[in-house]
MIGU-374791 format. One record per atom (N, C-alpha, C): residue in one letter; x, y, z. Coordinates in steps of 0.05 Angstrom, whole numbers, plus 5000, padded with zeros to 4 digits. Layout:
<nodes>
AXYZ
...
</nodes>
This chain:
<nodes>
M363163953310
M361663763295
M363463523286
A362263293283
A363863053277
A363862983248
R366062853239
R366062723213
R364862443217
V362762383202
V361362133205
V361361983178
V362061723179
V361761553156
V359561353162
V357561333144
V355361143147
V355860913128
V355960673138
V356460433121
V353760313113
G352960363089
G350460253079
G348260463076
A346960473053
A344860673048
A342160533047
G341660353066
G338960263071
G337360493084
L334860443089
L333160663101
L334260763127
G335260583144
G336360663170
G338860843166
G340660763148
G343060933144
G342361203132
L340461203114
L339661463101
L338261643122
A336561523138
A335161693158
A337061803179
A339061633187
A341061733206
A342661953193
A343361913167
A344962113153
A343462383151
A340862363145
A339262613144
A339162753170
R338762613192
R338662733218
R341362853226
L343562713221
L346162803228
L347063043212
A346563033185
A347163263168
A345563513176
A343063473184
A341463693192
A342463833217
H343963673233
H345163783258
H348063883253
G348863903228
G351364023221
G353763833220
H353363573223
H355563393221
H356463353192
D358963283188
D359963233161
D359562933155
V357662873137
V356662603134
V357262493106
T358562253105
T358962113080
T357661833083
V356061763063
V354761493063
V355961333041
C356961083048
C358160903029
C356360663024
E355460623000
E353660412993
E354860232971
Q354959972976
Q356159792957
Q354559762931
A351959782932
A350259752908
A350360012892
D349259992868
D349160222850
D346860412856
T345060322873
T342760482881
T342460462911
V341160662923
V340760662952
V338160502958
G337660442983
G335160322992
G335460063006
G337559903001
G337859653015
G335559463010
K334359363031
K332159173028
K329559303018
L329459573018
L327159703007
L327659732977
G327559502963
G328459502935
G326159552915
W326959552890
W325159622868
W325959472843
A323959382828
A324559252802
A322559352781
E323559382757
E321859462734
E322559292710
H320459222694
H320959072670
H318359082653
E318659162628
E316459162608
E313959312619
G314359532632
G312159692641
G311059612668
F311959392679
F311159312706
F313259392726
A312359462751
A314159552772
A313359432798
F315259382816
F314759242841
F316559352863
D315359392887
D316859402911
D317859122917
T320359082922
T321458812926
T322058762956
G321558952973
G321958923001
G319458983016
P319559153037
P317059223051
P314859323033
S312459223038
S310159303022
S307959423039
L308559463065
L306559563084
L307859773101
L306660003103
L307660213121
L305660253144
T306660213168
T305060273192
T306560483209
W305260583229
W306460783247
W307761013231
P306261143213
P307461353197
P308461593213
D307761613238
D308861823255
D311861823255
Q313061593254
Q316061583253
Q317161723229
L315861693206
L316661833182
L316262133184
R313962203196
R313462493200
R315462613218
R316262473239
R318262583258
R320962623244
L321662443227
L324262473212
L324162723195
F322062763180
F321962993162
F321763253178
A320263253200
A319963493216
A322663563229
A324263363235
A326863423248
A329063513228
T328463473202
T330663533183
T329863743162
G327463863165
G326764063145
G323764073141
A322964103115
A320064123109
A318563873118
P316063903126
P314463673136
P313963473114
L313363233122
L312963003104
L310863073083
E308763193091
E306463243072
E307263413048
E309463573051
E310363733029
E312163583010
T312863333018
T314763173003
T313662922991
L311862793006
L311062523000
L308062493006
A306662362988
A303762312993
A303462033004
L301962023026
L301261763038
L298261723035
Q297461483028
Q294561423027
Q293961173043
P291761173058
P291060933073
P290060713055
V290460473062
V289360243048
V287760073067
A285859923055
A284059763071
A285659553087
P284559453109
P285959243124
P286458993108
T288458853115
T289258603100
T286958413100
D286458283077
D284458083073
D285657813080
H284857693102
H285857433110
H283957213101
R284857033084
R283056823073
R283856553083
F281856393090
F282356133102
F281255913083
T282255673087
T281555453069
T278555363071
D277155453093
D274355393095
D272655593080
G273955783067
G272455983051
G271956243066
S272556253093
S272056493108
S274256703104
R273556953109
R275357173106
R275057363130
L277357433141
L277357603165
L279257833162
H278658053176
H280358293177
H280858363206
L283158493211
L283858553239
L281858733252
D280458903236
D278559083249
D275758963251
D275458713245
D272858573249
D272358543279
D269858543288
D269258483316
D269058183318
L271058063329
L271157763330
L270357663357
G268957823373
G267957723398
G269357833422
P268357773446
P269357883471
P272257813476
G273157573470
G275957493474
G277757663457
W276957723432
W278557893414
W278758173425
R276458273436
R276558543447
R278358563471
R278358353488
R280158353511
R283058343502
L283558183481
L286358173471
L287258443460
L285458573446
L286258833435
L286759033457
D285259023478
D285759193501
D288459133513
R289158873515
R291758793526
R293958893507
A293558873481
A295558973462
A295959273465
R293859423470
R294159713474
R295859763499
R295359623520
R296859663545
R299759583542
V300259373526
V303059293520
V304459523505
W303059633486
W304259853470
W304860093489
D302960163506
D303360393524
D305760343542
A306260093550
A308460033568
A311160023555
T311159963529
T313759903515
T314660113496
E312860283485
E313660463464
E315960653473
G315660773497
G317660953506
G320260813515
P320160633534
P322560503545
P324060333525
F322660193507
F323859993490
F324360083461
L322460233450
L322660293421
L323760563414
S323860743433
S324761013427
S327361093441
R328560913456
R330960973471
R333060753467
P335560813473
P337560593472
P336860373491
L337660133483
L337159893500
L339659843517
H339159783543
H341359723561
H340959443572
G340459253555
G340158973563
G337758943582
A338058743600
A335858683619
A335458913638
R337459093640
R337059323658
R334759503649
T334059493623
T331759653614
T329259553627
L328959283628
L326559173641
L326559233671
A328959213684
A329059273712
A328359563718
A329259743701
A328660033704
A325660073701
L324459933682
L321559953678
L320059863703
A320959643715
A319659533739
A319959723763
A322059883763
A322660053786
A321060313786
R319960393764
R318560643763
R315660613773
P314260823781
P311560803790
P309760653770
G308360453780
G306660293763
G308260093746
G310860083750
G312559913733
G311959623735
L311459523759
L310959233762
L308459153747
R306459333747
R304059283731
R304659273701
D306459453693
D307259453664
D308759193657
V310459103675
V311958853669
V310058623668
A308058613685
A306058403685
A304458413659
T303858653649
T302458683623
T304158573600
I306758643600
I308558553579
I308858253580
A308758133604
A308957843608
A311457733594
P313857803603
P316257723588
P316757423586
G315457263603
G315856973601
G313656833584
T311856983572
T309656873557
T310056913527
S309356713512
S309656733483
S307256873471
L307556973447
L305357103433
L303156893428
R303856653420
R301856443416
R300356383442
A301756363464
A300356303489
A298456533497
L299356783492
L297557003498
L295056993481
A295356933456
A293056913438
A291156693447
Q292256463453
Q290556233461
Q289256273487
A290356443504
A289056503530
A286556673526
H286356813503
H284056983498
H282156873477
L283156703459
L281656633435
L281256333432
D278956253423
D278355973419
D278455893390
D277956073372
D277856013343
D280756003332
P281555783320
P284355763309
P284855973288
R282856073274
R283256283254
R284156543268
H282856603290
H283556843305
H286456823316
V287156583325
V289856543335
V291856583312
A291156483288
A292956513265
A293356803258
L291256973261
L291657263256
L293757383275
V293757293300
V295657393319
V298457273313
D298557023306
D301056893299
D302457053277
R300957163259
R302057303236
R303757543245
M303057663268
M304557893278
M307457813284
A307957563291
A310757483297
A312457483271
T311157433249
T312657423224
T313557703215
Y312257913226
Y313158183220
Y315958243232
T316858073251
T319558103261
T321257853254
G320257693235
G321757463226
G321857233247
S319757203263
S319857033286
S317656813286
D317956633305
D316156413309
D314256483332
P311656493328
P309756583349
P309756403373
R310656163371
R310755983393
R313156043412
R315056203402
R317356273418
R317756573421
A316456733404
A316657023406
A315057123430
P315857353442
P314557443466
P311857563462
A310257553483
A307557663482
A307557963476
A309858093480
A310058383475
A309458453446
L309758253428
L309258303400
L306258353394
A304658313414
A301858393411
A301558693405
S303658843413
S303659123407
S303459183377
V304558993360
V304359023331
V301459023322
L299858853335
L296958843329
L295659113335
H296359223358
H295259483365
H296059703345
L298659693338
L299759893320
L298359893293
E297959653282
E296759633256
E293859713256
L292459663278
L289659733280
L289260033284
T290860153302
T290460433308
T291860623289
G294260533280
G295760703262
G295060673232
G293660443226
G292860393199
G295060293181
S294360213157
S296260123137
S296360343115
W298760403106
W299160623088
W300860543064
Y300560703043
Y301860653017
Y302660913005
T304760912990
T305561152975
T305061102945
P303361262932
P302861222903
P305561222888
G305961032871
G308460992858
G310260792871
G309360682894
G310760482908
G312160582933
L312560402953
L313860482977
L316860552973
R317860492949
R320560572942
R320760882944
R318461022940
R318561312941
R319461412969
V318961242990
V319761323017
V322761343018
V324161143009
V327061143011
V328261362993
D327061402969
D327961622952
D327661892965
A325461932979
A324962192993
A326962233016
V327562023030
V329462043053
V332262093042
A332961963019
A335562013007
A335862302998
D333662402986
D333762682977
D334062873000
R332662813023
R332862983046
R335762973057
A337062743057
A339762733067
A341662903050
R341262883023
R342963043005
R342363343009
E339863423012
E339163703016
E340463813041
R340863643061
R342063743086
R345163733085
G346163623062
G349063643058
G350563373059
A349163153064
A350462893065
A351362813036
R353662683035
R354662573009
R353962283008
L352562202986
L351761922982
L353461802960
L355161612967
L356861482947
L355861202942
T354861142918
T354060872911
T356260732896
G356060472893
G358160312881
G360760332897
T360460372923
T362760422941
T362560222964
R363960002962
R363759782982
R365759823004
V364859813028
V366559823052
V367359533058
V369959483062
V370859213069
V371859193097
E372359423111
E373359413138
E372859673152
V372059643178
V371959873196
V374759913207
L375960143203
L378660203213
L378560263243
V380660173257
V380860213286
V383560333292
D383660543307
D386160673315
D385960773344
G387860683360
G387760763388
G385360653403
G384360423395
G382060303409
G379360413402
R379160573381
R376560673373
R376360673342
A373860683333
A373360693304
A374560943293
A375860923270
A377161163258
A376561203229
G374661053218
G373861073190
G373460813178
V373660793151
V373160543137
V375160513114
R375660263107
R377260203083
R375360103061
L375660203037
L373960133015
L375259902999
A373559782982
A374559552966
A376759622947
D376859872939
D379059962921
D381560052935
G381560012962
G383960082978
G383860352991
R382160532982
R381960792994
R381060783023
R381860973038
R381061003066
R379461263070
V377261243085
V375661483091
V375861513121
S377161723130
S377361773159
S374861883171
A374361823196
A371961923209
A372361923239
D370762103252
D370662103282
D368761893292
V366661833276
V364561643283
V363861483258
V363561223262
V362661043240
V359960933248
V357960983231
V355260873236
V354860643216
V354360403227
V354260173210
V351360093205
N350460113180
N347760033171
N347959773155
A349859603163
A350159343151
A349059133171
D348658893162
D347758673179
D349758643202
A348658643227
A350458623250
A351958363250
A350858143239
A352257893237
A354657913219
A354458063197
A356658103179
A358758293192
L357858483207
L359758663221
L361458503241
Y360158343258
Y361558203279
Y362657933271
G361957843247
G362957583238
G361657353252
V359057363256
V357457153269
V355757013249
R355956753247
R354456583228
R355156643199
T357356773194
T358156833167
T359556593154
P359256543128
P360656323115
P363656383113
P365256173108
P368156213108
P369156423089
D367756463066
D368656663046
D367456933051
H366456993074
H365057243080
H366357373104
P368657523100
P370057643122
P368457853137
A368857873163
A367458073179
A368458353173
L366858553178
L367658833174
L369558923196
L369258813219
L371058883241
L373658723240
P375958843245
P378458693246
P378458513270
P380158313270
P380158103291
P380358223319
A382158413324
A382558513351
A380058653361
A378658803343
A376258933351
A373958733356
R373958513341
R371958303345
R372358183373
R374858143381
R375458023407
R374458203429
S374758463426
S373858653446
S370758673447
A369558573426
A366558583424
A365458313430
R366858143446
R365957873450
R363157853462
G362458043479
G359858033492
G357658073471
A357958273453
A356058323432
A355858083413
R358157963407
R358257733389
R356857493402
A357357453428
A356057223442
A353057263443
G352157503448
G349257553449
G347957503422
L349357593401
L348257543374
L348257253367
A350357103375
A350456823369
A348356663384
A347456773407
A345456633424
A342656673414
T342156843394
T339556893384
T339056723358
A336556663353
A335956523328
A335756733305
P337056683283
P336756863260
P333856883252
S333057113240
S330357143231
S329856973206
L327356933201
L326656783176
L327356953152
S327356833129
S327856973104
S325256963088
G325457023062
G323057023046
G323656923018
F321656783006
F321756702978
F319756872963
V320657002943
V319057212929
V318557132900
L316057182891
L315357172863
L314357452855
L315557562834
L314457802822
L312957712797
L310357762797
L308557662776
L307457882759
A307957882733
A306658062714
A304257912703
L301858002708
L299357862701
L297758012681
R296557862662
R294557982644
R291857962658
G290058152653
G287458152664
G287358262693
R284958302703
R284558402730
R283158202747
T283758212773
T282658012792
T280358152808
P277958042806
P275758162821
P276058122851
D275058322866
D274958302896
D277758242908
L279758382898
L282458342908
L283358582924
A284158532949
A285058742966
A287958822960
H288859042971
H291659132968
H293458922980
H292758823004
H294258613017
H292458373023
T293358133016
T291857893020
T293757673032
V292757533052
V294257303063
V292457053059
L293656853046
L292256593043
L293456403063
F291856333083
F292856163105
F292755863097
P294555703109
P294455413104
P292155293119
P291455043114
P289554903131
P290454913160
L288554963178
L289355003206
L288754753223
D287954533210
D287654283224
D290254133223
G290653943240
G293153793240
G295453973248
A297753953234
A300054123240
A299554413235
G297854463214
G297054743208
G299354933205
Y299155163217
Y301155373214
Y303755283226
D303655103246
D306155023260
D308154893240
D307054753220
D308854623201
D310654823187
E309555053181
E311055263168
E313355363186
F312855413211
F314955503229
F317055293235
D316155043236
D318054823239
D319954813215
A318854843191
A320454823167
A322355063164
V321455293172
V323155533169
V325455533189
F324755453214
F326755473235
F328155203241
G327354993227
G328554733233
G327954643261
S325454673269
S324654603297
S322454393295
G321454313319
G319454103320
G320353853306
R318553743290
R319353493277
R321353533255
R321953783248
R323953853228
R326553953242
R326853903268
R329254003282
R331753903267
G333554093261
G335954023247
G335653963218
R333053983207
R332553923179
R330654123167
P331454383167
P329654573154
P329254513124
S327054583114
S326554543085
S324554753075
A324254763049
A322254943038
A319454863049
V317855063054
V315255013068
V313354873050
P312254633058
P310454493040
P307754623036
E306654743057
E303954873055
E304155153068
P305555333054
P306055593066
P303655773066
A303555963085
A301756193082
A302956363060
V301256473043
V302156623020
V301156913023
Y302957093021
Y302257383023
Y302357502995
V300257652987
V300157772961
V299758072965
S301658232954
S301258522953
S300658592924
A298258712920
A297358772892
A296259062892
P297959262894
P296959532894
P295359602869
D293159732872
D291659832849
D292760102842
D295160102830
D296660342825
D297560352795
P296460542780
P297160552751
P300160572746
A301660672766
A304560712762
A306060442761
L304660232769
L306059972771
L305359782748
R303759862730
R302859682708
R302759832682
P303059692659
P303159832634
P300459932624
D298259802634
D295559882625
D293459792645
E290959862639
E288759802658
E287959502657
H289259352639
H288459072636
H290658882646
S292158972666
S294258802677
S294658862707
E296258702720
E296758732748
E299658652754
A300858782774
A303558712784
A303258612812
W303958362817
W303758242843
W306458182855
F306758242880
F309058162896
F308057942915
V309157702912
V308257462927
V310557372945
L309957342970
L311957272990
L311057033007
V312856843011
V312456633031
V314856633049
N314356573075
N316556543094
N318356313086
A320856343089
A322756143079
A325156123098
P326355883099
P328855853114
P331156003100
R333156063116
R335456223106
R337056063085
H338656203070
H340556073052
H342955993069
A343555733070
A345655633087
A346955393073
P348355433051
P349555213036
P351655063052
H352955193071
H355055063087
H354054923112
D351454963118
D350354843142
D347354773138
P346854533127
P344054463121
P342354433146
R343454433170
R341854423194
R340754703200
A341854913188
A341055183194
A339255303172
G339155183149
G337555293127
G337655123102
V337455243079
V337155103054
V339255223034
D340255053016
D341855152995
D340055232971
W339355482970
W337455582949
W338755592922
R341355542920
R342655552894
R342655282879
V341655072892
V341554812878
V339954832852
T341054732831
T339954762805
T337054662804
G335254832795
G332454762792
G330754782817
F331954812841
F330454802865
F328555042867
A329555282863
A327955522866
A325655532845
E326255442821
E324255442800
E321955242806
A322755012817
A320754812825
A319054922848
Y320355062867
Y318755162890
Y316955392880
A317755542860
A315955752849
A313455622838
D313755402823
D311355262813
D309655162835
H310955062857
H309454962880
H307755192893
V308955422896
V307555652908
V305155732891
L305555742865
L303255802847
L301055592849
A301755342853
A299755132856
A298355162883
V299755232904
V298555282930
V296555512927
M297255722914
M295455952910
M292955862895
A293255692875
A290955592860
A289055432878
R290155262895
R288455102912
R286955282932
R287955512937
R286755692957
R285155912944
G284555892918
G282656072905
G283856292889
L286556312886
L287756512869
L289556372849
D288256262828
D289656122807
D290256322785
V292856392783
V293656592762
V295556472742
R295856212742
R297856082726
R297456132696
E294956152687
E294456202658
E294656502651
R295056662671
R295156952667
R297957072668
V299856902674
V302657002679
V303957072652
L304557332649
L306157422626
L309057352629
W310057412653
W312757332661
W312957342691
Q314957202702
Q315357202730
Q318357212736
Q318957322760
Q321657332769
Q321757212797
V323657032802
V323956902827
V326257032843
R325857082868
R327957192886
R328057022911
T330356902916
T330656722938
T332256852961
P332356722984
P334156823005
P336956852997
A337956692979
A340756722968
A340956982953
D338957052938
D338957302923
D338957542942
L337357522963
L337257742983
L339957772997
E341257553003
E343857573016
E345857712997
A345857632971
A347657752952
A347158042948
A344658122948
A343958402942
A344458592965
T344058492990
T344058673013
T346258613034
G347558373031
G349558303051
G348358193077
S345758143077
S344458023100
S345257733102
V346557643123
V347557373125
V345357173123
G345457003103
G343456793098
G340856903087
G340757163082
G338257283073
G336257323095
S337157323120
S335357383142
S334257663139
I331557693138
I330357953132
I330858143155
Y330658053180
Y330758233203
Y333258193220
G335258053210
G337558003226
G336957783246
S336557853271
S335757663292
S332757643293
S331657413301
S328857383306
S328257483335
S325757473342
S324957543370
S324457283385
N325357063376
N324856803389
N326256793416
G324756743437
G325856713464
G325456963480
A325156933506
A324557153524
A326757353526
R329257273520
R331557453522
R332357573496
A330957503474
A331857583447
A332057893444
A330058033455
A330158323452
A332558443465
F333458323487
F335758433502
F338458343491
L338358143473
L340758053460
L341258173433
R339158313423
R339458443396
R341658653398
P343358673378
P345658863380
P344659143386
A346059263405
A345359533414
A346259733393
N345159973394
N345960193376
N348760293382
R349460293408
R352160363416
R353760103418
S355860073401
S357359833400
S359459833423
P360759603428
P362959593448
P365359753439
L365659803413
L367959953402
L367360243403
P368760403418
P368260693419
P368460813390
G366560993385
G366561123359
G364960973338
M363860733344
M362260583325
M359460543335
L357460613319
L354660583326
L353360403305
L351060283312
L349560113294
L346860233289
V345760193265
V343160293258
V341860093239
G339260073238
G337859903219
G336559663231
G335459493214
G333659283222
G335059063238
S337659023236
S338958813251
S339958913278
S339559163285
S340259273311
S337659363325
H337959463349
H335659553365
H334259793351
P331559803350
P329659623362
P328659403344
G329559383318
G328759163301
G328159253273
G326859073258
G326459113229
G323659223223
G323259283198
G320859413189
G321159713187
I319759843169
I320260133165
I320060293190
P317960283206
P317860453230
P320060413250
L320760153255
L322860103275
L325560183265
V326060153239
V328560243227
V328860543230
L326660693226
L326660983230
L327161053259
A325960893277
A326460943306
A329360893312
S330560683300
S333360623304
S335060863295
A334460983273
A335961213263
A335861443282
S333461493294
S333161713313
S334961663338
I334861413348
I336461343371
I339461373365
T340361263343
T343161263336
T344161553331
A342661713317
A343461993313
A343862143339
G342162073359
G342362203384
G344862113400
L346161903392
L348461803407
L351061903396
V351062033373
V353562103359
V355262283377
G354062463391
G355662643407
G357062523430
T356262273437
T357462133460
T358861873452
A359161833426
A360361573416
A363361573421
</nodes>
């Protein structure tokens, strides 16, 4: 059995630790923060409580597989409850849901999404990635050429939607799937239609008490299996000896030896790609040079979008409010494209990203007594897509630390919500603002990119950092590595990575 050090106690690191400890490995998890969870954060104040990261759970089978592989089944540990489909509201007053029958074009698109899922779930989401060879291997198997044609690797998600749909509102629903991977639907691959299939067939789920309960349950399972979880323990370097990973060095100078190092940190921070001058990489220079291929692939991808968050403590109750609501911008003129141009510094904003003037606004408002002090109040998590924090490179993002900027943008978001029918400005008891700069500081995600790399471009999936690194003895897990971000894919990443430990 191997001695394994896991760098970072995000969901991916904890899930990998639980799997490895259950198989008898000696596992130590080092987390710089005082609590575990990473981007699956939590905030409490004056009786109000909020999930500050993911607020939607899909594909719960991944969670069930983790618990089945490590001990008692999920149902004995954690309660999951289904929630109604997201309420999508448009400026013309219409409201749509993904499970609405939106006509024959919509039905054909959903069938295509199902076939994309069938073609990609096994080869791409549940196994290690081997670059473009994965696609070649898919084409070589029986029926593989048909599967490749279904995936349409040269087609964007937007183009796929427009080929089936005439109504711009319906196209906007599909565009939204790209944001689940931090991407631009005009550049993200058509394969992301599988997200649409997954949300419709697998449903949307919630854990009473908040999705934070998921990470707490996984952490408890890791401890039960024997893993040691050390919080307030920052790793500053991956140690290398004889050309392979040999452990980690901590901020206090201590060294923790290991046969295998599993990195659940941002891959950009690990490899020193796009990091600011005062942000040293976790890999020493010689190891970074030997990983030049992985670094070049990462540098060739567009970073994912970030998010601007408002935590709102509200007096009173809102009638006819769903668990999840999206308020879309006007879809005439630049419409949704203006948001993606602003976030990624593209189109007419090329080289000049800025805060989004007319963002789509996502509201998570669970009707959960555990999140509010009484029956006459509500706790809202409000999110808008945002450019990264990039004070050293204004062409790549925004300096969210400029005095007064975040507060002014918070007022702007509340005004946008009011124009679109959810005016809560007179009901706010208190609010907390969280910017991409705050996300970077809390999690180490470079620039506050939520998903590490975006899926922008036909090659993006093959350039995402692999779970097996170029450095022997070092593996990657979590949202910035294969197969991507979001709770289910992070859990899939942990399954893949744990399976590689014996050959690392």
